[in-house]
N, C-alpha and C positions, 0 to 999 in steps of 0.2 A: 203682276199686279196682286198685291198682298191687301187682305182685308182681316181686319181682326175681329169685327164684331157685325152681325146681321141686325135688322132692325128690331126682331122678337127676342135677341139676346137668347137662343136657344142653346148656344155654345156657352154661355156663362154658368160658373158652377158656383151656386150660394151653399155656405155651410148649414148643415141641419141645425135647426133652433131648438134647444132644450133648455128648461128652466131648472137652476140648482140653487144651492145655497153655499157653494164654494167661493172664496175670494180671488180675483184676477190677480195674478202677478206681473202681467204686462204693462208697460207704461205707456200711457195716452194723455192726451191732451187735457185741458181743464174740462170738467165735467159740467153738462148744463142739465137743467130738469124739464121736463115737460109730461102733459096729464091726459094727452090725447094722440091720437094717430095722426091728426092734421100738423099739429105743431111737431110730431116727430119726423114728418115729412120735411117741413121747412127747416128743421135744425140740421138734417142730414145734406139738403140740397147745400144751407149755408157753410158747412164744414167742407163739402166738396169743391165749392166755388173757391174757397180759400185754399184748396190744394192740402188739406190737413190730411196726412196718412194715417193717424191713429188718433181715435178721439171716442169719448165715451158720453154718451146720451144718459141720463137717469130717468128713468120712466115709471110715473106712479099713477096708472089705469088699471085698465081692464087687461090684464096679463094673458088672459083665456084668448081673448079677442085678437092681442097682440101676436100671440104664438101662430094664429091663422093668417094674419095680414102682413106680417114683417117684410115677407119677400116682396109681395106687392107694392108696399110702403116705400121701399127701397128703388124700386123699379121706377115709380111715379117721381121719386127725389131726383134721380139723374135724368129722367126725360123730360123736365122742364126747360132744359136748354138743350137744342141740338147739338152743338159744339161740345156742350159738356157731356152729351151721352157718348162722345167718341174719345173721350180724355183719359180713360183709364182701360187697364187691361185685365185686371181680376179684383176680388175682394174677399174678406172673410168677416164673420160675425159672430160673436159668441156672446150669450145673455146669463147673466149671473146674479143672484137674488134670492127673493122670495115673493109670494103671491101678493100682488098689488104694489110692489117696488123692486125693481129689477135695474139693473146696471147693463146696459147694451155698448159692447165694446165693437167698434168698427174698425176695419184695417184694410186701406185701400191702395193699390199700386197705381200711381198714375204715371202717363208717358211723360209728361213735363211737370217739374216743380213750379212754385209761386212766383221765382224770381223769373223764369222762363216765358210763363204764361203774359205776367207783367209785360216782357218786353214784347211779346205777339202782339198784346194789346195796344202798346205805345205805338210800335211801327206802322200797323195797319192803320191806325188812325191818322197819322202822318201821310199816309199813301192815299189814304180816302181824301185828305184835305187838299193835296196836291192834285190829285186828279179830277174829283169830282166837282162840278160847278152847281150852283142852285139851280139853274134853268135846265138842266138836263132831264131828258126823259128817264123812265125806267130801263128801257131799251138800251139808251147810249151808257146809261151807268153800268149795266149789267156786261156790255159789250167791251166797255174799256178796262172793267176790271178782268173779264176772261181773257183778254189781250195781253193784260199785266202779268197775270199767272203764267199763262202760256209761253210768254218772252222771259220771265225771270227763272222758272224751274225747270230743271232737267230730270228725267225720269232716273231714279235711283236702281242701278244695275245691282247694287249688292244687296237690295231689299232689307236693308236696316232702317231708313231713315223714313218716318212715317207721321210725323206731324208739322203743324205751321211754321213751328220754331225750324224745324230742318229747311223747310222751304225757304225761309226767309234768309236765315244765317247761312247754311250751305248751298242754298240755291239747287238743292237735291232731293226729291222724296218719291215715294212710292204713290198711288191713288188716292191712299187715305191723307197724305200731307198736302196733293194738290186741292184735292175736296175741302178739307178743313180750313186752308188758307182762304179759296174763295168765300167760303162760307162766312169766316170772320170778316173780309173785306165787306161782304153784301150786308152784313149786319149792320157795320158802322156806315154804310151808304143808306141804310133805310129800306133795304130790299130782302123781302122774305125769303128765307133759304132753307132747305133740308137737306142732310147728307144721307144719299141712299145707299144701303147695304146691299149687294146683290153678288152677281157674277157676268162674265162677259167669255164666250167660248167656253164654260165650264169653270172657269178661273175666278177665284175671289175677286171682286170689284168694287170700288165706290166711286160715286158721283154725285152731282147736286140736281135738286127739283127747285125752280127757281120762279118766283111770282112775278109776271110783268102784265103790267096793265089788267089786273085783275085775274088773270089766269095764269096755272101752273104749266112750265115747260122745263125739260132735261137739259142740263149742261154738263157735259165731260171735259172738263178742261184737260185730263190726263191724255185723253186721245185727240183734242183738238190741237194738242201741242204736235201731232204727226200727220195730221188731216186736213190742215187750213180751215178748222173750224167747222168740220162736218157736223159732229154733236152740239151744236151751238142752238138752243131753243127749239128743240125739239121734241115730239110727242111720244107717247107710250107706243104706238104701233111702230114707229121709225125705229125706236130702240130693239124691239123684240125683232122686227126683220133683220136686225144685225146682230141676233145672237146675244142680246142682253137679256138675262131673266131675273126677277126681284118680287118678293111678296107684293104683288101688286095691290091687294086689298088693304095694306098697311099704311099706303102712303097716297096723296092728293091724287087725283087723275089729271093727265096731261092729253088732252083731247087730239089737239093739233098742234102742227109744227107753226113758229110764228110767221106771221104774214101781215106785219104792221107796214107804215109807210114810209118809215125811217129810213134813209139811203145810207150806203157805206160812205159814200162821197161826203156828207155832212160830217161824219164821225172821223173820217181824214182831215178835214178842214180844221175841226175841233182840235185834233191831235197836233196839227203844225201849230195851230194858234198858240195853244198850251205850251209846247216847245219852244216857241219863238219868243214868248214873254220871259221864260226861264232863263234862255240865253241873254236878252236884253238885261236881266237882273242881274246875271253873272258878271255882264261887261260892265255894269255901273257899280256893282259891289264884289270884286274878287275874292271870293271864298271857296275854298273845297266843298264845303256843303251846297252852295250855288251851283257850283260845275256839276256835283252828283246828281241834284234835282234834275237840272238840264241835261244831262247825258243821259238820263233814266228816261226822261219823255221824249229825247230824240229816238230811242230804242224804238218805240211805239209809232213813229211816223213811217207812213207807207211809202209816200213820195220820194221815190230816189235822190232825186236832184235837190230836193228842198232838205231830205234829209244830209246831203252830202256839204250844202251850203252851211248849214247849221253846225254840222260837225267840224267844218273849218273854223267858224267863228269861236265853238266853245275851246279847240284846240289852241286857239292864240290867247284866249283868257287864261287856258291852263299854263300855256308859256309865261305871260304875263305874271302869273302868281308865282311862278318859281322865280321869276326875276325880281319880284317884290321880296319875295323871302331871301333871296342871295344879298339884295341890298341892305336888308336888315342887318344880315351878319358883317356888310362891309362896315357900315355905320357903327356897329358894336366895336370893331376892331379899330376904326379912325379914332373913336371916344378912348377905347382902354388903351391901344398901342401896347396888348399882350400877344406872345407868339401863339397861344393856343388860340386865340379867338383870331387872328391873322390867317393861320392856317384851316380853320372851320371855314372863314368867309372865302379862302381859295377853293377849298373842296365844293360849298355850295355854287362858287360861281363858274366853275369847270364843268359843272352838270349841265350848264346852259347850253344851248345850240349855239353854234358862231354867229356873231351878230352883233350890231351896235351897242347893244345893251350889254353884252358880254365884255366886248373891248373896253368899254368907258369904266365897268366896274373893276377889271384888272387893271388898268392903269391907277383908278384910286387905291387899288391894294397895293401896287408896285412903289406907291407913294409913301402909304403905311410902313412898306417893308423897308425903306429906306430911312425913315425917321426911327423906326426900332433899332436897326444896326446902327446910326448913329447915336443913340441912346446906350446901346450896350458898349460901343468903343468909348464913350465917356465915363462909363460908371466902370469900366475894367481897368481904366487909366488912373482913376482916381483910387481905385483899391490898390494896385500897384505901387504907387506913390505912397500911400499910406503903409505897405508891406516894407517899403524900402527904409520910412521913417521910424518903424517899430516893428523889428523883425520878430515875429511870433507864425508859429505853425498857423493858427487859427487865419491871421490874415493872409498868410500865403494861399491857403484853401480855398477863402474868399475869393481871392483875386484869381485863381486858376480856374474855379467856376465860372466867373464872369469871361475870361478870356475864351474859354470853349463855346461861348455863345455869339462869338464874333463870326461874321462870314468873310469879310475881307482877310485875304491871306497874309499880305505884307503887314498890316497892324497886328495881326494875330502872331505872326512870328517877331516882330519887335518886342510885344508886350510879354511874349514868352522867355525870350532871352533875358529880358529885365528881372523878370520873377525868378528865373533859374538861378540867376546870380544872387537873389536876396536868400533863396534857398541853400545856396552854399555857403553863403555868410553865417546862415543860422547853424548848420552843421560845424562851421569853425568857432562859434561863440559857445557851442553845446562841448565841444571836444575843449576849449580852453579851461571851461569850468571845472572839468574832470581833472585837467593839468594843475590848475590851482589847488583842488582838493588834494591831489597828491603830494604837491611841494608842502602843504602845511602838515598833513597828517604823516608823512613818510613811512606810510603802510603798504606793503606789498599788492594786498589787493585793489587798493586804490589805485597804483602805479600800473597794474594790469587793465583795469578799465580805462584809464587813461590813454595808455597805448592802443587799445581795441579803437576807441573812438577816434584819435588821432589817425589812425590807419584807414579809417573809413573815407578820410578826406582825399580829395585829388591832390594829385603832385601839385605844388608850388610853393611860394614864398612861405604862406601861413603854415603849411604842414611841417617845411623843415625847421622852422623856428620852434614849433612846439615840440618836435623830436629832440631838439638839442637840449631843451630846457627838461624833457622827460630823462634824457640820460644822464643829467646832473642828479635828478633825484635819484635814477637808479644807483648812482654810485655813492651817494650820501647813504642811501639803505644798506648796500653792501658792507660798506665800511662800520655801518652800527650793527649789521647782523655779525660780522666776524667778531667784534670787541664782545657781545653778548655771548656767542658761543665760546670763546675762550675763557670767559670767567666763570661760565658754567661748567666746562670741563675742568677748569683748577679744583672748582669746589668738588666735583664727584672724586678727582684725585685725593682730595684730603678726606673726604667723608663719603667712604663708598658705600652709597645706597642705591637701590634701583631708582628710587623718586629722582635722585641727584642724575642718574644717568640717563633717565628718560627725557629730563629737562633738557640736556645736554645735547642728545641726538638730535632732538627736536629742531633745537636752533641751529644745529649743523646743516639742516637740510635746505635751511634759507639761504647757504651761502652758494654764490655763483662762483667763488675763485676756485677751480677745481684743486689746485695745490695746498691752499690752506685749509680746503674742505678735508683732503685727503692726510694731512698732518693731524688735523684734530680727530679725523675717525678713529686713526691708529692709536693716539692716545687714549679715546673713551673705549676702545676695545680692550685695551690692556686693564683699565679700570674694570669693566665689566668680568674678565678674566679673574682678576683678583676677588672679585665678590664670589665668583663661584668657589675659588679656593678657600675663602673666608667661610662660606656655608659648609664647605666640605670638612673643614677644620674642626667646626662646631659640632658635627657628627661624630668626628674620629674623637674629640676629648670625652664626649656621652660614653662612648664604647669603652674607654679606656677607664672611667670612671664606674659605670655598672658592671663591667666585664659580662654583659647579656649577649646571648647570642643574637636576638634580634637586634639589639643597638649596634652590634659588628656588621650585622649583614646591610643594615641601612648605610651604614657608614661606608662600607666597600661600592655601595651602588653610588652614593655621591661623589666619591673618590674618583670611581670610574668614567664618570661624565667628565673629568678634566682632561683637556689636551695633554699630550704627554709633554713632560717636563720636569725641571727639579722639584716643583713643589709636590707633583702627584708622587713621584717616588718615594719623597720623605715621609708624605702620609701613609702611603701603603706599607713602607716599612714599620712604622708604628702601629698600624692595624694588625701587621704579621705578628708583631709582639702580644698584643691583646688577644690573637686568636690561639696562639701556644699558651697563654697563661690560662684562657678559657679551657683550652684543650688538658691541660694538666688539672686544672679543678674537676672537671667531669670524670679524668680517669679516677681520681682520688675518692669522688664521691661514689662512683660506680662499685670501685672495690670495696669500699666500706660498707656499701649495701648488699655485696654477694658474700661477705663474711657474715655479715648479720643473718642471711638466709641462710647460710650453712650452720649458724649456729642454733639458730629458731626457724626450723623447717616449716613456713606457712605460705601460702599462695599469695597472701598480701605482701610479703617481704620478698617473694620471687617476682611480684608484678614490678615492685618499686626499684629492684635491680634491674631488670630488664629494661626498664623505662630508662634509666640513668645510661645503661651501656649502648643503646640507640644514639646518645648525644657524643659517644667517642668517634674521634675521625681516625686514631692510631688504629690499622686493621688488626697488628698482631696482639696489641693489648685487648682490643675490641673481642677477637677470637677467644683467649684465654680466658677472659671474665665470661663469656657465653658457654665455653665448656664447664666452667665451675658452676654456673646457676644452673646449666641442663641438668648436672648430676644431681643437684640439689631436688630439682623437680622429680629426678627419678627416685630418689629417696623418698619424696613426701608420698609417692605412689606405693614404695614399698610399706611405709608405715601405714597407710590407709589399710593394705591388704592384710597386714600383720594383724591389724586390730580385727578383723573378721575371723583369723585362724584363732586367736584367743578366745572370741566368744564360741566359737564351735568347740574347742578344748575345755570350755567350761560347762557348756549346756549339755554337750554330747548329743544334740538333737540333728536328726537328718536335714531339716530346712537351714539351719544355721551351716551345717557343714557344706551345703551345694552354694550358700551365697558365698563363702571363704573360697571354693575353688574358683568360682567365677571370678572374683576380685583379684586372687593369686594369678590366675590365667592372663589376665591384662598385662602382666608385667612383662618386660622384655627377658629373654632367656640370660640367668646368669647366676650366681652362687645364691644370692637372695631367693629367687623364686625357687631353686631346687631345694634350698632349707625348709621353707614354707609348704613345700608339697609333701616334703618328707613327714613333716608334723600333723598335716591333713590325713595323710594316709595311716599314720598312728590312729588319729582320732577316728579315722572310718572304721580300722578293725576293732577298736574298743566297741564302737556302736554295735559291731556285728557280732560280736562275742556276747554283748549285753542281750540281742534277741535271742541267741540261742540257748544261753540260759534261761530264759523267760519262757522259751516254748519247750525246754525239756522238762521243768516245773509244770508245767501245765498238761503235759502227756502222762507226766507219774500221776496227778489229781484224778484226772481221767481214767487211769488204770486202776486207780484203787476205788473211786467211786462210781465210776461206770455211769456216769451222769454226762445227758447229751449237752448241758447248756458248757461244762469243760471241753467236750469234744470239738464244739464250735469254735471256742476259745482257742484252743490247740490248732485247728485248721487254720484260723486268721493269724496266729502267731509264727507257724510255720510258712504261710505264705511272705512274711515280712522278712524272713532270714535268707 
């Protein structure tokens, strides 16, 4: 048994209230303004009754007093209605503004939203209207409403459902849901009720205090559900003796158990009367609402026999409602003659228990079924006739679709055979169109399309006739193709170009006659060969005119592409003549350049001669000229070395002598090198003699003058000699 709140709300946490000048960033409902604490309380109550979760109240009064009293004002606001006091789980409050003008922002978390609370109010009013009569005593009202809640609701073992809404909709709740639903029902019946928050056996628990005939009594609907109303209209002492505890000073006193003279028998009779009246009403006006009201009233009847009798009567009403419902579907099917309506009607009728009503309705539906079948056959027949008269795929499709709806196997088979004949004739019509196109165009593509379409046909006279027509077209096209190809081959033979050859070859591929095709292919291949001969000949002529090695090589490459034969042999002979002419020319040029280099020994002349020699093919001639140019190259190095020897002979300087030795020593051994070395040795001896003479003169001066400067010069001169 779960209890969220005690009467003193000691477990409620209210946010500390502080005044500030900050602006709130939360989104709240439209702000209203008040200027005193009484109006503030009423504004809070109004918003809570509307189940506004977020709302703002602008307060323009004594803010110092507000800070002291706000928590108490909020408590008074939700305590004006006992049901309201149990409608929320927690709240938060923030105050922002300045002295004399503040915005109070409220956030309440309710168990139910406004729509759910409205549902509770509507349903409890309907229940009270149904159960409560004007002449009932307080006791009778409380008893019948207690029994209603006890019979309707089961204890929620998941401990999640705690509201009157849960009790009504899910028929399951904890003690708070029992107490809240009973409180709401008693309120609608004009009976004062308070929801008590306490505990039972140390576990939080909720029940009701109810005012009957001016006195207060405890009613615990939760435990009455399992104790046969043990806790119905009992005293404080009775509850305390059974381990109930609560803040007894916060609630009215229940001094005694109820001891009124109202008997249970009168209540039972009243229950039977109410249930009987509702069953009669349901028998007269067969609606699910009337049945539901009657069934609910029957559950409150204690007399087993009476309860069984009324249950049998209401079950008959329920059966007749299903018959009425099925009859509606049958009528719809009879009027519409539509298959879907017929199927819906069969489905509804088959839900009925076996009996006269069901048999009669099934007979009516069988008649509808036959009418629909006749209509389908008529429609399908008309569509087949239409397809036979105007052979189109659309007409065939409509007819086939209509045939599928027919149930009569023989009729279906007959119409299917007729429509299949139409479909075949449509394919014949289609194939014939392709044949006509081929006959007119005399094109291979059209002929092939026509053959493809005709071959789709089943074997028969129509197919044979169309194939004969296509064979005639085929022969005509073949004759035409041979004529065209022959003309193009002749043209290619007369004017040998790759374009003419390509046109002729393309035309030949269209010929089917193998012998004719082979003959023309041989002729065009000869033309293609002659074109390559023509091309190679052009290159030979160019080489003959230019006498250039590059042109000769190109010509050889083109001629060598030719197949072996007279043409190729003749062209190669002409190229060999060109090759010899070029060779002779190359030898002549190289010889002249070698002579020039021999006469004027320069590296430039040597390079030109060497380049010309590389172009000679004759090995002996090439070797001879190479030896001569190598001799020229050697003589150029001798000339160079001789220049250095002459410089040394003239300057008689040691540095020039060394350079000359270096250049001469680069020469290969031979007469020239030996002669130049002898000349350098003579220069070397002359330089040495000159050094000795100089040193001797300095020694004589030193001996004569005995001067140290001469002595130093003598030593230096001696070191050089």
